[in-house]
TISE-71426 format. One record per residue: chain; residue in three letters; x, y, z of N, C-alpha, C, O, CB in turn. Coordinates in pm, whole numbers, plus 50000, padded with zeros to 5 digits. Atoms other than C-alpha are relative to their C-alpha. Glycine has a CB too. Layout:
% residues N
ATOM/A/ALA/X/Y/Z/X/Y/Z/X/Y/Z/X/Y/Z/X/Y/Z .
...
END
This chain:
% residues 68
ATOM/A/MET/50022/50068/49837/86283/15016/40908/50013/50018/50074/50120/50067/50111/50027/49930/50050 .
ATOM/A/SER/50091/49933/49891/86083/15071/41188/50154/50023/50147/50274/50007/50125/49824/49850/50056 .
ATOM/A/GLN/49932/49951/49868/86273/15163/41534/50031/49882/50022/50147/49842/50025/49925/50077/50118 .
ATOM/A/THR/50109/50100/49884/86046/14842/41697/50134/49856/49920/50208/49772/49971/49722/49981/49940 .
ATOM/A/ILE/49910/50151/50036/86236/14594/41428/50152/50028/50044/50195/49935/50111/50001/49952/49807 .
ATOM/A/ILE/49866/49948/49969/86590/14751/41488/50037/49982/50123/50151/49940/50140/50016/50130/49976 .
ATOM/A/GLY/49997/50049/49859/86537/14712/41880/50013/49887/49979/50119/49826/49971/49897/50022/50089 .
ATOM/A/HIS/50015/50131/50003/86435/14430/41846/50103/49835/49947/50126/49727/50001/49899/50020/49935 .
ATOM/A/SER/49918/50097/50071/86659/14240/41573/50165/50014/50105/50237/49918/50135/50010/50055/49803 .
ATOM/A/LEU/49925/49917/49966/86922/14468/41746/50057/49854/50127/50151/49774/50130/49922/50171/50041 .
ATOM/A/LYS/50021/50136/49839/86862/14209/42105/50057/49933/49991/50159/49904/50054/49888/49907/50043 .
ATOM/A/GLU/49971/50111/49968/86856/13947/41980/50118/49922/49898/50132/49804/49869/49873/49940/50011 .
ATOM/A/LEU/49878/50074/50046/87164/13903/41798/50104/50015/50126/50177/49918/50149/50063/50068/49851 .
ATOM/A/ARG/49941/50008/49911/87341/14054/42114/49949/49874/50117/50040/49835/50191/50000/50130/50033 .
ATOM/A/GLU/50029/50138/49904/87188/13757/42338/49999/49880/49938/49987/49786/50016/49866/49997/50069 .
ATOM/A/LYS/49935/50032/50012/87265/13559/42079/50208/49925/50026/50290/49835/50045/49934/50046/49967 .
ATOM/A/LYS/49792/49961/49935/87651/13636/42150/50022/49963/50091/50141/49948/50118/50071/50144/50037 .
ATOM/A/GLY/50003/49957/49872/87561/13603/42476/50110/50090/50089/50197/50046/50164/49984/49892/50055 .
ATOM/A/LEU/50005/49908/49957/87638/13921/42577/49933/50163/50065/49854/50240/50011/50038/49978/49957 .
ATOM/A/ASN/50074/49918/49904/87536/14172/42812/49991/50155/49955/50055/50199/49859/50071/49987/50140 .
ATOM/A/TYR/49942/49825/50020/87524/14557/42803/50133/50049/49987/50185/50123/49904/49970/50083/50115 .
ATOM/A/LYS/49903/49889/49999/87799/14656/42897/50152/49897/49971/50270/49934/49974/49991/50102/50172 .
ATOM/A/GLN/49893/50125/50143/88021/14338/42708/50012/50066/49881/50113/50110/49826/49913/49828/49932 .
ATOM/A/LEU/50007/49901/50124/87879/14507/42422/50046/50082/49944/50101/50093/49834/49943/50048/49990 .
ATOM/A/ALA/49919/49853/49990/87961/14865/42535/50137/49970/49976/50169/49997/49860/49990/50081/50151 .
ATOM/A/GLU/49869/50017/50028/88316/14773/42549/50058/49922/49893/50174/49928/49854/50045/49960/50096 .
ATOM/A/LYS/49931/50012/50114/88343/14605/42282/49986/50055/49866/50070/50026/49781/50000/49901/49987 .
ATOM/A/SER/50058/49888/50098/88159/14860/42021/50074/50104/49975/50123/50133/49866/49886/50059/50042 .
ATOM/A/GLY/50000/49936/49965/88247/15129/42210/49885/50094/49986/49906/50211/50018/50087/50009/49985 .
ATOM/A/VAL/50140/49953/49959/87896/15243/42202/49955/50003/50199/49992/49910/50270/49891/49873/49907 .
ATOM/A/ASN/50029/49965/49891/87792/15327/42532/49897/49912/50111/49787/49954/50077/49961/50116/49967 .
ATOM/A/ALA/50067/50101/50032/87605/15067/42691/49812/50078/50102/49724/49991/50108/50109/49826/50066 .
ATOM/A/ARG/50150/49911/49988/87244/15313/42841/49991/50027/49819/49882/49997/49771/50016/50196/50122 .
ATOM/A/THR/50055/49997/50135/87293/15399/42421/49937/49880/49972/49817/49873/49946/50097/50025/49899 .
ATOM/A/ILE/50035/50183/50050/87268/15003/42346/49858/49967/50121/49784/49874/50092/50197/49846/50051 .
ATOM/A/SER/50146/50051/49973/86958/14984/42597/49882/50103/49930/49767/50098/49888/49977/49994/50176 .
ATOM/A/LYS/50097/49871/50111/86815/15279/42427/49969/49989/49862/49890/50077/49828/50072/50136/49982 .
ATOM/A/ILE/50016/50022/50123/86801/15170/42075/49904/49861/50022/49803/49844/49955/50145/49993/49918 .
ATOM/A/GLU/49999/50127/49963/86749/14813/42231/49796/50035/50042/49697/49991/49982/50150/49954/50149 .
ATOM/A/LYS/50159/49993/50004/86392/14929/42367/49906/50166/49965/49828/50238/50027/49958/49944/50168 .
ATOM/A/HIS/50076/49970/50112/86290/15123/42079/50022/50180/50055/49938/50259/50011/49819/49910/49991 .
ATOM/A/ASN/50008/49835/49960/86380/15505/42239/50134/50012/49877/50239/49953/49900/50045/50063/50219 .
ATOM/A/PHE/49908/49953/50083/86590/15632/41921/50068/50156/50042/50174/50192/49993/49930/49996/49865 .
ATOM/A/LYS/49938/49886/49967/86644/15986/42091/50141/50038/49982/50202/49942/50030/49979/50010/50108 .
ATOM/A/ASN/49880/49976/50038/86995/16135/41992/50081/49886/49964/50193/49900/50013/50055/50068/50089 .
ATOM/A/VAL/49956/50133/50095/87108/15779/41795/49927/49974/49938/49809/49946/49917/50029/49882/50043 .
ATOM/A/ASN/49958/49988/50196/87254/15793/41477/50075/49854/50010/50159/49799/50082/50148/50174/49924 .
ATOM/A/THR/49913/50104/50126/87310/15504/41206/50163/49994/50016/50232/49949/49925/49976/50072/49823 .
ATOM/A/THR/49864/50048/49986/87651/15486/41325/50042/49938/50149/50160/49919/50176/50091/50122/49964 .
ATOM/A/HIS/49991/50010/49873/87613/15390/41680/49918/49862/49939/49974/49760/49977/49945/50126/50118 .
ATOM/A/ILE/50074/50117/50089/87394/15121/41484/50089/49855/49940/50103/49732/49947/49944/50085/49859 .
ATOM/A/ARG/49892/50080/50077/87644/15042/41274/50136/49892/50031/50185/49788/49986/50050/50093/49944 .
ATOM/A/LEU/49901/50062/49911/87900/14967/41498/49972/49888/50121/50044/49805/50176/50058/50109/50060 .
ATOM/A/LEU/50063/50173/49896/87706/14711/41733/49963/49893/49918/50000/49784/49959/49838/50012/50102 .
ATOM/A/VAL/49975/50077/50039/87601/14529/41457/50169/49950/49983/50227/49861/50044/49927/50019/49918 .
ATOM/A/LYS/49843/50079/50020/87976/14488/41320/50039/49962/50119/50106/49859/50106/50127/50089/49940 .
ATOM/A/CYS/49961/50108/49885/88047/14369/41643/49954/49856/50012/50022/49757/50039/49960/50050/50121 .
ATOM/A/LEU/50064/50104/50005/87801/14130/41624/50004/49886/49889/49931/49790/49863/49897/50045/50013 .
ATOM/A/GLY/49943/50080/50079/87995/13995/41372/49845/50028/49850/49802/49924/49800/50032/49817/50100 .
ATOM/A/GLN/50122/50045/50092/87668/14087/41089/49988/50111/49934/49983/50185/50032/49861/49954/50067 .
ATOM/A/ILE/49974/49929/50065/87670/14353/40852/49821/50070/50035/49722/49998/50050/50070/49939/49860 .
ATOM/A/PHE/50167/49908/50018/87324/14630/40872/49908/49882/49982/49848/49823/50072/49977/50123/49834 .
ATOM/A/THR/50153/50032/50061/87078/14449/40633/50040/49837/50104/50038/49757/50010/49968/49991/49755 .
ATOM/A/ASP/50026/50104/49944/87108/14136/40859/49883/50053/50116/49782/49985/50132/50137/49932/50047 .
ATOM/A/LEU/50129/49926/49928/86879/14361/41111/49889/49930/49953/49832/49861/50037/49978/50162/49967 .
ATOM/A/TYR/50113/50029/50089/86614/14263/40871/49974/49874/50046/49861/49855/50090/50023/50008/49847 .
ATOM/A/GLU/50064/50132/49981/86626/13886/40936/50055/49958/50148/50042/49844/50192/50041/49886/49871 .
ATOM/A/ALA/49994/50086/49818/86739/13842/41323/49871/50008/50017/49820/49965/50121/50091/50085/50158 .
END
């Protein structure tokens, strides 16, 4: 899965839940700056654990990113 698809899908899921970066960061334990980087397709120093935590907090499973 490309970084662009992951970033776009994560942003779409976050917005559907009505959360901003700070709210999702508090809920997931992932730094708001890291969330921003993922959504902007800047994956330097980002690992799949961060993405899985974010997706789980948004009530989805990792494969749901393909469908978002």
